[in-house]
C-alpha positions in Angstrom: 140.8 0.4 83.3 140.1 -2.7 81.2 139.9 -6.0 82.4 139.1 -7.5 79.2 141.5 -6.5 76.5 140.1 -7.2 72.7 143.3 -6.3 71.2 147.0 -7.4 72.4 149.2 -4.4 73.3 146.1 -2.1 73.6 147.0 1.4 75.1 144.9 3.8 75.1 144.9 7.6 74.8 144.0 8.4 78.7 141.8 11.6 78.3 140.0 9.9 75.0 139.6 6.5 76.8 137.7 8.9 80.1 135.3 10.5 77.6 133.6 7.8 75.5 133.6 5.4 78.6 132.0 8.5 80.2 129.4 8.9 77.3 129.1 5.1 77.3 127.5 5.0 80.8 125.2 7.9 80.5 123.9 6.8 76.9 123.2 3.6 78.5 122.0 5.0 81.6 119.8 6.7 79.7 118.4 3.6 77.6 118.1 2.1 80.8 115.6 4.3 81.9 114.2 5.7 78.4 110.8 5.5 79.5 111.7 8.7 81.5 114.3 10.0 78.9 113.5 9.2 75.6 114.4 12.2 73.9 117.8 12.7 75.6 118.3 9.4 74.2 117.9 10.3 71.0 119.9 13.5 71.1 122.7 10.7 70.9 122.4 9.6 67.8 123.5 11.1 64.6 120.9 12.1 62.2 122.9 9.4 59.9 122.9 6.8 61.6 123.7 3.2 61.1 122.6 0.4 63.2 124.3 -2.9 62.4 122.4 -5.8 64.5 123.4 -9.3 64.0 119.8 -10.7 64.5 117.7 -7.4 63.7 119.6 -6.5 60.3 120.2 -2.6 59.4 119.1 0.3 60.6 119.2 3.5 58.9 116.2 6.1 60.5 117.2 7.4 64.0 112.7 7.8 63.9 112.8 4.4 63.8 115.6 3.4 66.4 114.3 5.5 69.1 110.4 4.2 68.3 112.1 0.7 68.4 113.4 1.3 71.7 110.4 2.8 73.3 108.6 -0.2 71.8 110.8 -3.3 72.7 113.2 -1.7 75.1 111.6 1.0 77.4 110.8 -0.8 80.8 111.4 -5.0 79.5 115.4 -5.1 79.0 118.5 -3.9 80.6 122.1 -3.2 79.3 124.9 -4.4 81.6 128.1 -3.2 80.6 131.1 -5.8 81.1 133.3 -4.0 83.5 137.1 -3.7 82.3 135.8 -4.4 78.6 136.2 -1.1 76.5 138.8 -0.1 74.2 138.8 3.3 72.8 140.3 4.2 69.2 141.0 7.8 68.0 139.8 8.1 64.4 141.8 11.3 63.3 139.6 14.2 61.4 136.2 12.1 62.8 136.0 11.2 66.5 136.5 7.6 68.2 135.5 4.1 67.8 134.3 2.1 71.1 134.9 -1.8 71.2 133.2 -3.8 74.1 131.2 -6.7 76.5 127.7 -6.0 77.4 124.7 -8.1 78.6 121.3 -7.2 78.2 118.8 -8.7 80.8 115.2 -9.5 80.4 113.7 -7.5 83.0 110.7 -10.1 83.1 113.7 -13.1 84.2 114.6 -13.2 87.5 117.0 -10.8 89.3 119.7 -13.7 88.8 119.0 -15.0 85.5 122.5 -15.4 83.5 122.5 -13.4 80.5 125.0 -13.9 77.2 127.6 -11.6 76.9 127.5 -9.9 73.0 130.3 -7.6 71.5 129.5 -4.2 70.5 131.1 -1.3 68.9 129.9 2.4 68.8 131.1 5.0 66.3 131.6 8.5 67.8 132.2 11.6 65.7 132.8 14.8 67.2 131.1 17.3 66.1 132.4 21.0 67.5 132.5 19.8 71.1 129.5 17.4 71.0 130.1 13.9 70.4 127.2 11.9 68.4 127.1 8.0 67.1 126.8 7.8 63.6 127.5 3.5 63.7 126.5 1.0 66.0 127.6 -2.7 65.6 125.6 -5.2 67.8 126.4 -9.0 68.1 124.8 -11.4 70.4 
């Protein structure tokens, strides 16, 4: 399940954990192939998205985030989850927070080039039966 615990004595809700890990996988598969799936990728974001990036600052426009992904990520960068690093916490009457570790690979570099590990946090809001990404914190 998880290999790199961030929080001591972390015990996940099994169903919620499975749901969020699955959503993470689908979302980042779309991110990694966004040149083909940019619309589906964008559908994951809430209209009131807040994206906090330690190097890029705060973005609050869904349109700008998608456009930035199109221009700076698609075909250029690939995200790799650090397996076993995700923790998921339920947020009553809201959804969940996902915390984990990941790496981003520059696709112009050799395949075995080491990438720096970064921490991320995604706030998932459950709206009826749909989950939307409302807040992202990305630290490198």
